[in-house]
C-alpha positions as CSV (number, residue, x, y, z in Angstrom):
1,M,19.1,-28.5,4.5
2,A,17.9,-25.7,7.2
3,K,16.5,-27.4,10.4
4,R,12.7,-27.2,10.9
5,R,11.7,-25.0,13.4
6,K,9.7,-26.3,16.4
7,T,6.3,-25.1,16.4
8,V,5.1,-24.0,20.4
9,A,2.0,-22.6,22.0
10,L,2.5,-20.4,25.2
11,L,-0.7,-20.7,27.1
12,I,-0.1,-17.7,29.8
13,E,-1.9,-15.0,30.5
14,T,-0.3,-11.4,30.3
15,S,-2.6,-9.9,32.8
16,N,-0.4,-10.2,35.8
17,A,3.2,-9.9,36.6
18,Y,4.2,-13.5,37.4
19,A,2.7,-14.8,34.4
20,R,4.5,-11.9,32.6
21,G,7.4,-13.0,34.4
22,I,7.3,-16.6,33.0
23,L,7.1,-15.3,29.6
24,E,10.3,-13.3,29.9
25,G,12.0,-16.3,31.0
26,I,11.0,-18.1,28.2
27,V,12.1,-15.4,25.6
28,E,15.4,-15.3,27.4
29,Y,15.8,-18.8,26.9
30,Q,14.5,-18.7,23.3
31,R,17.0,-15.4,22.5
32,T,19.9,-17.4,22.8
33,R,18.7,-20.4,20.6
34,D,16.2,-18.7,18.1
35,Q,14.5,-22.5,17.5
36,W,11.0,-21.8,17.9
37,S,8.0,-20.4,15.9
38,V,5.9,-18.9,19.0
39,Y,1.9,-18.6,19.1
40,L,0.9,-16.4,22.3
41,P,-2.8,-15.2,22.3
42,E,-3.9,-12.8,24.5
43,L,-5.3,-14.3,27.5
44,E,-6.7,-13.3,31.0
45,R,-6.6,-15.6,34.1
46,G,-8.9,-18.3,33.7
47,A,-9.7,-17.7,29.9
48,S,-11.0,-20.5,27.7
49,P,-8.8,-21.7,25.0
50,P,-8.1,-20.2,21.9
51,D,-10.5,-21.1,19.3
52,W,-7.7,-22.1,17.0
53,L,-5.9,-24.8,19.3
54,S,-8.2,-27.4,18.8
55,D,-7.0,-27.6,15.1
56,W,-3.4,-26.7,15.9
57,K,-0.2,-28.7,14.5
58,G,2.3,-27.8,16.6
59,D,5.2,-29.3,18.4
60,G,4.9,-28.5,22.4
61,V,3.1,-26.2,24.9
62,I,4.0,-24.4,27.7
63,A,0.7,-23.7,29.7
64,R,-0.7,-22.2,32.9
65,I,-3.3,-25.0,33.0
66,E,-5.8,-23.7,35.8
67,T,-9.2,-24.9,34.6
68,E,-10.8,-28.1,33.1
69,A,-10.9,-26.6,29.5
70,I,-7.4,-25.8,29.3
71,A,-6.7,-29.3,30.5
72,A,-9.0,-31.1,28.3
73,A,-7.9,-28.8,25.1
74,V,-4.0,-29.3,26.1
75,S,-4.4,-33.2,26.6
76,Q,-6.3,-33.6,23.3
77,L,-3.0,-32.2,21.6
78,Q,-1.2,-34.9,22.6
79,V,2.0,-33.1,22.4
80,P,5.0,-32.7,24.6
81,T,3.4,-30.1,27.5
82,I,5.0,-28.4,30.5
83,D,2.6,-26.8,33.1
84,V,3.4,-24.0,35.0
85,S,0.7,-23.5,37.3
86,A,0.1,-25.0,41.0
87,A,-3.4,-26.3,39.8
88,R,-1.9,-29.6,38.8
89,R,-5.1,-30.8,36.5
90,V,-3.3,-32.7,34.1
91,P,-1.3,-35.4,35.9
92,N,1.8,-37.2,34.7
93,I,3.2,-33.9,32.9
94,P,6.8,-31.8,34.3
95,W,5.3,-28.9,36.4
96,V,7.4,-25.9,37.1
97,E,6.1,-23.8,40.0
98,T,7.0,-21.1,42.6
99,D,8.0,-22.8,46.0
100,D,4.7,-21.5,48.1
101,V,6.0,-22.9,51.1
102,R,9.1,-21.0,51.2
103,V,7.3,-17.8,50.4
104,A,4.9,-18.4,53.2
105,D,8.1,-18.8,55.2
106,L,9.5,-15.6,54.0
107,A,6.5,-13.5,54.7
108,F,6.3,-15.0,58.2
109,E,10.0,-14.3,58.7
110,H,9.5,-10.6,57.5
111,L,6.7,-9.9,59.6
112,R,8.0,-11.6,62.7
113,E,11.1,-10.0,62.8
114,R,9.2,-6.4,63.0
115,G,7.9,-7.8,66.3
116,F,4.4,-8.8,65.6
117,R,2.7,-11.0,68.1
118,H,-0.7,-11.4,65.9
119,F,-1.1,-12.7,62.3
120,A,-3.6,-12.8,59.6
121,F,-3.7,-14.3,56.3
122,C,-5.9,-13.4,53.4
123,G,-6.5,-15.3,49.9
124,P,-8.6,-16.3,47.2
125,R,-10.3,-19.8,47.9
126,G,-10.0,-22.4,45.4
127,F,-6.6,-22.3,44.4
128,N,-3.5,-24.3,45.4
129,W,-0.9,-21.7,45.6
130,A,-3.0,-19.6,47.9
131,L,-3.9,-23.0,49.9
132,W,-0.4,-24.2,50.5
133,R,0.8,-20.4,51.1
134,G,-1.9,-20.2,53.9
135,E,-1.4,-23.3,55.3
136,Q,2.3,-22.9,55.7
137,F,2.0,-19.3,57.3
138,E,-0.7,-20.5,59.8
139,R,2.0,-23.5,60.5
140,R,4.6,-21.1,61.1
141,C,2.6,-18.9,63.4
142,I,1.1,-22.2,65.3
143,D,4.8,-23.5,65.8
144,A,6.0,-19.9,67.3
145,G,2.8,-19.9,69.5
146,L,1.5,-17.1,67.8
147,D,-2.2,-16.3,67.1
148,I,-3.4,-16.1,63.4
149,S,-6.5,-15.5,61.7
150,V,-7.6,-16.8,58.4
151,H,-10.0,-14.9,55.9
152,W,-10.7,-16.8,52.4
153,T,-12.4,-14.6,49.7
154,E,-14.1,-15.7,46.4
155,F,-12.2,-15.3,43.0
156,R,-13.2,-16.7,39.5
157,S,-11.3,-14.5,37.1
158,Q,-8.8,-11.5,37.0
159,S,-11.7,-8.9,36.1
160,Q,-14.3,-10.1,38.3
161,F,-11.5,-10.0,41.1
162,A,-10.4,-6.6,40.2
163,K,-14.0,-5.2,40.9
164,S,-14.0,-5.7,44.4
165,V,-11.3,-3.1,44.9
166,S,-14.2,-0.6,44.5
167,R,-16.6,-2.2,46.9
168,K,-17.0,0.0,50.0
169,S,-19.9,-2.0,51.5
170,P,-19.4,-1.4,55.4
171,E,-21.3,-4.7,55.7
172,S,-18.6,-6.9,53.8
173,P,-17.3,-10.1,55.3
174,M,-14.0,-8.6,54.8
175,D,-14.4,-5.1,56.6
176,H,-16.2,-7.3,59.5
177,W,-12.9,-9.6,59.6
178,L,-10.2,-6.3,59.4
179,D,-12.1,-4.8,62.1
180,S,-12.3,-8.0,64.5
181,L,-8.3,-8.5,64.2
182,P,-6.5,-7.6,67.2
183,K,-4.2,-4.5,66.7
184,P,-1.3,-4.4,65.7
185,V,-1.2,-7.4,63.4
186,G,1.2,-8.6,60.5
187,L,-1.3,-9.8,57.6
188,F,0.1,-12.1,55.1
189,C,-1.9,-11.6,51.3
190,A,-1.7,-14.5,49.0
191,F,-0.8,-11.9,46.2
192,D,-0.6,-8.3,45.3
193,I,-3.9,-7.6,43.9
194,Q,-5.7,-9.2,47.1
195,A,-3.3,-6.8,49.2
196,Q,-4.6,-4.0,47.1
197,I,-7.9,-4.9,48.0
198,V,-7.0,-4.9,51.6
199,L,-5.4,-1.6,51.7
200,D,-8.9,-0.3,50.0
201,H,-10.9,-1.5,52.6
202,C,-8.4,-0.7,55.6
203,R,-8.7,3.4,54.0
204,N,-12.2,2.7,54.1
205,L,-12.2,1.6,57.6
206,G,-10.0,4.1,58.8
207,I,-7.6,1.5,60.0
208,Q,-3.8,2.8,59.7
209,V,-1.3,0.9,57.4
210,P,1.2,-0.3,58.5
211,E,0.8,1.1,62.2
212,Q,-2.5,-1.2,62.9
213,I,-2.1,-3.6,60.0
214,A,1.1,-4.2,58.3
215,V,0.4,-5.8,54.9
216,I,2.6,-8.1,52.7
217,G,1.5,-9.2,49.3
218,V,3.3,-11.8,46.8
219,D,4.5,-11.4,43.3
220,N,6.3,-8.2,43.4
221,D,4.1,-6.4,40.8
222,P,5.5,-3.1,40.5
223,I,2.8,-1.3,38.8
224,V,0.3,-2.8,41.5
225,C,2.5,-2.2,44.3
226,N,3.8,1.2,43.9
227,L,0.6,2.8,42.8
228,A,-1.2,1.4,46.2
229,H,-1.2,4.1,49.3
230,P,0.9,3.0,50.9
231,S,3.2,1.1,48.8
232,I,3.0,-2.5,49.2
233,T,5.8,-4.7,50.4
234,S,6.0,-7.8,48.5
235,V,7.5,-11.5,48.0
236,I,9.7,-11.9,45.0
237,P,9.0,-15.2,43.1
238,D,11.5,-16.4,40.5
239,A,8.9,-16.1,37.6
240,R,11.7,-15.6,35.1
241,G,13.6,-18.8,36.4
242,A,10.5,-20.5,36.1
243,G,9.9,-19.5,32.3
244,Q,13.7,-20.7,31.8
245,R,13.1,-24.2,33.2
246,A,9.9,-24.6,31.6
247,A,11.6,-23.9,28.4
248,E,14.6,-26.3,29.0
249,L,11.8,-29.1,30.0
250,L,10.1,-28.8,26.7
251,D,13.1,-28.4,24.5
252,A,14.5,-31.3,26.0
253,W,11.2,-33.4,25.6
254,M,10.6,-32.4,22.2
255,Q,14.2,-33.0,21.2
256,R,13.5,-36.6,22.4
257,C,10.0,-37.4,21.1
258,P,8.2,-37.4,17.8
259,R,5.8,-34.9,17.1
260,R,2.5,-36.4,18.4
261,N,3.2,-38.1,21.8
262,T,1.0,-40.6,23.5
263,K,3.5,-41.9,25.9
264,G,4.3,-39.1,28.5
265,P,7.6,-37.5,28.9
266,P,10.8,-39.1,29.1
267,K,12.1,-40.7,32.4
268,S,15.0,-38.4,32.2
269,L,13.0,-35.3,32.8
270,P,11.8,-34.4,36.4
271,E,8.0,-34.8,37.4
272,S,8.2,-31.1,39.4
273,I,10.5,-28.5,40.0
274,L,9.9,-25.8,42.9
275,L,11.6,-22.6,42.4
276,K,12.5,-20.4,46.0
277,P,11.5,-17.0,45.6
278,L,14.3,-14.4,45.5
279,G,13.5,-12.7,48.4
280,I,11.2,-9.3,49.6
281,E,10.7,-5.8,48.1
282,S,10.2,-4.0,51.3
283,R,8.1,-1.1,50.8
284,Q,5.7,1.2,53.0
285,S,3.0,-1.3,54.2
286,T,5.2,-3.2,56.3
287,D,7.5,0.0,57.6
288,A,6.6,-0.6,61.3
289,T,7.9,-2.3,64.2
290,A,5.4,-3.5,66.6
291,V,8.0,-4.4,69.5
292,S,6.9,-3.7,73.1
293,S,10.6,-3.2,74.6
294,P,11.9,0.2,73.7
295,D,15.5,-1.3,74.0
296,I,14.7,-3.8,71.7
297,A,12.8,-1.3,69.4
298,A,15.7,0.8,69.4
299,A,18.1,-2.3,68.6
300,V,15.8,-3.1,65.6
301,R,15.8,0.7,64.1
302,F,19.7,0.8,64.9
303,I,20.1,-2.5,62.6
304,R,18.1,-0.9,59.9
305,D,19.7,2.1,59.9
306,H,23.2,1.0,60.1
307,A,23.5,-2.6,59.0
308,C,25.2,-1.6,55.7
309,D,28.0,0.4,57.5
310,G,29.9,-2.8,58.5
311,I,28.3,-3.3,62.2
312,D,28.2,-6.2,63.9
313,V,26.4,-7.0,67.1
314,S,28.6,-5.5,69.4
315,H,27.9,-2.2,68.0
316,V,24.4,-2.6,68.6
317,L,25.7,-3.3,72.2
318,Q,27.4,0.0,72.6
319,H,24.1,1.9,71.9
320,I,21.8,-0.3,73.9
321,P,21.8,-0.8,77.5
322,L,21.6,-4.5,77.7
323,S,24.1,-7.2,78.1
324,R,24.7,-9.4,75.2
325,R,22.7,-12.4,76.6
326,K,19.8,-10.4,77.3
327,L,20.2,-8.8,74.1
328,E,20.0,-12.0,72.3
329,Y,17.3,-13.8,74.4
330,Q,15.1,-10.4,74.2
331,F,15.7,-10.0,70.5
332,V,14.7,-13.3,69.6
333,E,11.8,-13.4,71.7
334,A,10.4,-10.0,70.1
335,T,11.5,-10.7,66.5
336,G,12.0,-14.5,66.0
337,T,15.6,-14.0,64.6
338,T,19.0,-13.1,66.2
339,P,20.8,-9.4,65.7
340,H,23.4,-11.3,63.5
341,E,20.8,-12.7,61.2
342,M,18.7,-9.5,61.1
343,I,22.1,-7.3,60.3
344,A,22.8,-10.0,57.4
345,R,19.2,-9.6,55.8
346,V,19.0,-6.0,55.8
347,R,22.4,-6.2,53.6
348,M,21.2,-8.9,51.5
349,E,18.1,-6.6,50.9
350,R,20.3,-3.7,50.0
351,A,22.4,-5.9,47.8
352,R,19.6,-7.4,45.8
353,R,18.3,-3.6,45.3
354,L,21.5,-2.4,43.9
355,L,22.0,-5.3,41.6
356,Q,18.4,-4.6,40.6
357,E,18.4,-0.7,40.1
358,T,21.9,0.4,39.3
359,D,24.8,-0.8,37.1
360,L,27.5,-0.2,39.9
361,P,30.5,-3.0,39.9
362,L,30.1,-5.8,42.7
363,E,33.0,-4.6,44.4
364,E,31.1,-0.9,45.2
365,I,27.9,-2.6,45.7
366,A,29.8,-4.9,48.4
367,N,31.3,-2.1,50.1
368,R,28.0,-0.3,50.1
369,C,26.4,-3.0,51.4
370,G,28.9,-3.1,54.6
371,F,31.3,-6.4,53.1
372,E,34.9,-6.0,53.2
373,H,35.4,-8.3,50.1
374,P,33.2,-8.9,47.1
375,E,33.6,-12.3,47.1
376,Y,32.3,-13.1,50.6
377,M,28.8,-10.9,49.8
378,N,28.8,-13.8,46.7
379,V,28.8,-16.5,48.8
380,V,26.2,-14.9,51.4
381,F,24.1,-13.8,48.2
382,K,24.1,-17.2,46.6
383,R,23.5,-19.1,50.1
384,R,20.4,-16.7,50.7
385,Y,18.9,-16.4,47.2
386,Q,20.2,-19.8,45.5
387,I,21.8,-17.3,42.7
388,T,25.0,-15.4,42.2
389,P,24.8,-11.8,42.2
390,G,26.2,-11.4,38.6
391,R,23.6,-14.1,37.3
392,F,20.6,-12.2,39.4
393,R,21.7,-8.9,37.7
394,K,21.7,-10.6,34.5
395,Q,18.0,-12.0,35.0
396,Q,17.0,-8.3,36.2
397,M,18.4,-6.9,32.7
398,T,16.6,-9.1,30.3
């Protein structure tokens, strides 16, 4: 007798890159099992529940529960449900989300190693993910003894937020804030569309990006980031990984519980899973060095140009008129990291790009990134991104 397929509703918008990444992860999980019949309504962020949901007789839900309306509709279903939103509007169900603290850490480290002493954060008010990113970014700046300015914007829906891209009023709070920032400054935007809006305001004000304000976003939306001028550097969340883990949890819950569930998830399921970001996609919006020391600026440029040539710190010293002790001290003082760590970061960023954009074998990628042995590259890559190079490439291909 054929086994009945489980019926699953995916209440996830398709209007932004992060949500689409979650859906791609769910698809990847489902492709290897082919056990579900899936309902996927067309939604934008903050949309009302679909009309059919109240009478739906399905087995499980994966949802971005970001509004009270969605929370109420999902709760009334009394079926296994996995939340893939940071809003946490339905307690006591498994929650899979990006590690927003680590997202902020990566953004801070990226800007700090470029020599910035002034920092800023901009994000939409009322969202946990933006709040957590902003709080951690501010915490890192304060702990490092660096100044930080924070600006919160209003956000109610994707379409409403997009309208602010075209606002050009010189009297807007955003304009006043950007104009008042000490320059040069490293600006972390809570997500890519916010970064796009900041670039638009900077262009209207005549503020040069990245020379006066270097801008980094989150989500690595290829359309938003590459259509912007200059193109936007962005933190890469593991959206696909979130989708895969959510699908795994839902599958496990549906296997253990009856169709109608009033007792909550099995104790064996984790309450929350936070996935670390995969890295940073460097683009033109942060292609600047705000280092005042000519020697350290030269060292940074040398590392960026030659890190994948197999260099180490001794090679940097051959081009900089400093002792190793002075180089190390001044380098950390200016960039917040050591020359050795910057070399490793540049290599890993290139390895990730080659894995993503080419079909070169791992041995060739290791060679192009300055590693003598692919095994060592594998160890370093997994330590930095919590995933093996082979697994990372497979995710990008699906």
